[in-house]
DOMAR-718685 format. One record per residue (C-alpha): residue in three letters; x, y, z. Coordinates in steps of 0.2 Angstrom, whole numbers, padded with zeros to 4 digits, always signed. Example, Ala and Ser with C-alpha at 12.3 -4.5 7.8 and 13.67 -1.06 7.14 Angstrom:
! residues 2
Ala+0062-0022+0039;Ser+0068-0005+0036;
END
This chain:
! residues 257
Met-0001+0003+0000;Asn+0003+0019-0005;Tyr+0004+0025+0013;Lys+0008+0043+0006;Leu-0005+0042-0004;Leu-0017+0036+0010;Val-0013+0051+0022;Asp-0017+0062+0007;Thr-0031+0054+0002;Ala-0037+0055+0020;Val-0033+0074+0023;Leu-0042+0076+0005;Ala-0056+0070+0010;Gly-0056+0080+0030;Glu-0052+0094+0021;Ile-0064+0094+0009;Met-0080+0089+0025;Leu-0073+0104+0034;Arg-0076+0116+0020;Ser-0088+0112+0018;Gly-0093+0114+0037;Ala-0096+0097+0044;Glu-0091+0095+0066;Thr-0076+0094+0068;Tyr-0079+0076+0077;Arg-0087+0070+0062;Val-0069+0073+0049;Glu-0062+0066+0064;Asp-0069+0051+0063;Thr-0067+0048+0046;Ile-0049+0054+0044;Tyr-0045+0040+0055;Arg-0058+0027+0047;Ile-0050+0030+0034;Leu-0030+0029+0041;Lys-0036+0013+0048;Thr-0035+0005+0032;Ser-0016+0005+0034;Gly-0020-0008+0048;Phe-0007+0001+0059;Asp-0010+0005+0078;Arg-0003+0022+0078;Cys-0017+0032+0067;Asp-0017+0051+0076;Val-0028+0066+0072;Phe-0031+0081+0077;Val-0044+0094+0070;Val-0048+0113+0075;Ser-0061+0125+0065;Thr-0047+0130+0055;Gly-0033+0115+0053;Ile-0031+0097+0052;Ile-0016+0087+0058;Val-0012+0070+0056;Thr+0001+0055+0058;Leu+0002+0039+0052;Ala+0015+0028+0062;Asp+0020+0011+0063;Ser+0039+0000+0064;Ser+0038-0004+0048;Ile+0039+0013+0042;Asp+0045+0031+0044;Ala+0033+0042+0053;Ile+0020+0052+0040;Ser+0014+0066+0046;Gln+0001+0082+0038;Val-0002+0097+0042;Arg-0017+0104+0033;Arg-0023+0123+0034;Val-0042+0126+0030;Ala-0044+0145+0031;Glu-0060+0148+0018;Arg-0076+0138+0024;Gln-0095+0137+0018;Thr-0110+0127+0020;Asp-0109+0112+0007;Leu-0120+0096+0011;Gly-0119+0090-0006;Asn-0098+0092-0002;Ile-0100+0080+0015;Tyr-0113+0067+0011;Tyr-0100+0065-0006;Ala-0084+0065+0005;Asn-0092+0053+0020;Asp-0099+0040+0002;Ile-0081+0041-0005;Ser-0073+0036+0013;Arg-0086+0023+0016;Lys-0083+0010+0001;Leu-0063+0015+0002;Cys-0066+0008+0022;Ser-0078-0007+0015;Gly-0065-0009-0001;Glu-0077-0006-0013;Ile-0065+0004-0024;Asp-0047+0008-0019;Leu-0037+0019-0015;Glu-0030+0028-0030;Thr-0047+0027-0036;Ala-0054+0035-0021;Asn-0039+0049-0023;Glu-0044+0051-0039;Lys-0064+0055-0037;Leu-0060+0066-0020;Asn-0049+0077-0033;Glu-0062+0080-0047;Leu-0076+0083-0029;Thr-0062+0098-0026;Lys-0067+0106-0043;Val-0087+0102-0045;Val-0099+0116-0047;Arg-0114+0111-0041;Tyr-0124+0125-0043;Pro-0121+0139-0057;Thr-0119+0156-0052;Trp-0134+0164-0056;Leu-0146+0153-0050;Ala-0135+0159-0030;Tyr-0138+0174-0035;Leu-0156+0172-0037;Cys-0158+0162-0020;Met-0151+0177-0011;Ile-0164+0187-0018;Ile-0179+0175-0014;Ala-0172+0170+0001;Ala-0177+0186+0010;Pro-0195+0187+0003;Gly-0198+0170+0009;Phe-0191+0171+0025;Ala-0203+0188+0028;Ile-0218+0175+0023;Leu-0214+0166+0037;Leu-0213+0179+0048;Gly-0231+0186+0044;Ala-0227+0198+0032;Asn-0240+0205+0018;Phe-0237+0209-0001;Leu-0226+0224+0001;Glu-0216+0219+0015;Cys-0211+0202+0003;Phe-0209+0217-0007;Leu-0197+0228+0003;Ala-0189+0212+0009;Met-0187+0207-0009;Trp-0176+0223-0012;Asn-0166+0219+0002;Gly-0160+0201-0005;Ile-0155+0212-0021;Phe-0144+0222-0005;Ile-0135+0202+0000;Met-0134+0200-0018;Val-0121+0215-0025;Ser-0114+0213-0007;Asn-0107+0197-0010;Ile-0104+0200-0027;Met-0092+0215-0021;Ser-0086+0208-0005;Lys-0079+0193-0016;Arg-0070+0202-0031;Leu-0061+0216-0017;Lys-0059+0202-0003;Ile-0068+0209+0010;Asn-0068+0201+0027;Arg-0087+0193+0029;Phe-0091+0202+0047;Val-0087+0218+0037;Thr-0097+0215+0025;Asn-0112+0208+0035;Met-0110+0223+0043;Met-0111+0234+0026;Ile-0126+0225+0021;Cys-0137+0226+0038;Ala-0131+0244+0040;Val-0137+0248+0019;Met-0151+0236+0022;Ala-0156+0245+0036;Ile-0155+0265+0028;Ser-0165+0258+0012;Ser-0180+0252+0022;Thr-0182+0266+0033;Cys-0180+0278+0020;Ile-0192+0270+0007;Val-0205+0265+0020;Asn-0204+0284+0028;Leu-0204+0293+0016;Phe-0216+0285+0004;His-0228+0285+0021;Leu-0231+0263+0018;Asn-0243+0254+0027;Ala-0226+0240+0031;Glu-0219+0234+0048;Met-0202+0237+0047;Glu-0199+0222+0060;Leu-0203+0212+0049;Ile-0194+0219+0032;Ile-0177+0218+0040;Ala-0180+0202+0050;Gly-0182+0194+0034;Ala-0170+0201+0026;Ile-0156+0197+0036;Met-0163+0178+0041;Pro-0150+0171+0028;Leu-0138+0179+0036;Leu-0139+0172+0055;Pro-0124+0160+0058;Gly-0135+0144+0061;Val-0125+0132+0054;Ala-0109+0140+0063;Leu-0122+0139+0083;Thr-0126+0122+0079;Asn-0107+0112+0074;Gly-0102+0122+0091;Ile-0113+0115+0102;Arg-0111+0097+0096;Asp-0094+0099+0095;Thr-0092+0105+0112;Leu-0105+0089+0118;Gln-0094+0079+0108;Gly-0079+0085+0122;Asp-0070+0097+0108;Tyr-0070+0111+0117;Val-0057+0123+0106;Ser-0067+0119+0089;Gly-0083+0121+0100;Ala-0077+0135+0107;Ala-0070+0143+0091;Arg-0087+0140+0080;Leu-0097+0148+0096;Val-0086+0161+0094;Glu-0089+0164+0075;Ala-0109+0161+0078;Phe-0108+0177+0091;Val-0098+0188+0079;Thr-0107+0183+0065;Ala-0124+0189+0076;Ala-0115+0204+0082;Ser-0109+0210+0068;Leu-0127+0209+0061;Ala-0135+0218+0076;Val-0123+0234+0075;Gly-0126+0235+0057;Ile-0142+0236+0059;Gly-0141+0248+0073;Ala-0128+0261+0065;Gly-0140+0259+0049;Leu-0156+0263+0057;Ala-0147+0276+0070;Leu-0139+0284+0052;Ala-0156+0282+0043;Lys-0164+0292+0061;Val-0152+0306+0057;Met-0157+0308+0038;Leu-0175+0309+0039;Gly-0171+0323+0055;Gly-0175+0309+0068;Ile-0191+0304+0059;Val-0193+0286+0060;
END
């Protein structure tokens, strides 16, 4: 067996899962199971929310260690499923090591949804959540207007490589200002709370919060605390952005809000 390729494959599977939003304990378990196909007793795996450390050792070979930094993370349940599926087939002997490595490398190049569809979902998510909160047609339309701001801000932040927390703060500030000005200047019978709440729902750190709690309950306190802090900072950036936007809109409208 090519043990170097085995370690590369295990780390690649873990990186795909961690980058796609999987829980830390799930990533560790997947990497460990792949490494155990070597038959060695010493298979050490340490995963935090931003990195992977792996060591494969035995008296018959020199120890192989690898460190992988994972800086960018998103939510992609499809990647988590396929990486898990490939690792299970490898561990059960359905596919060989070379095939598993090839499939995982192909998975890193897959574009699951076209860009236009992702941007369209950003626009329609806001009025969708507004409906769930009890908004009427006008409030849903204004929430959709805020969804357009979210789409444009995401495009700009990717091109300019702006920090995600700063981006969230700017998005919320712009949404609060535009919603307040439109409702008050045109004297619309609309609830500001529903418009803003529906628009920020897609930005809430629900996955980070859930994964942080699950990692903590699994005993991964470092990763759990890191995810919980990430969720708190994200929520704080949304709150600060909304608050600053409402305050600025009040000044712009001469205190009439």
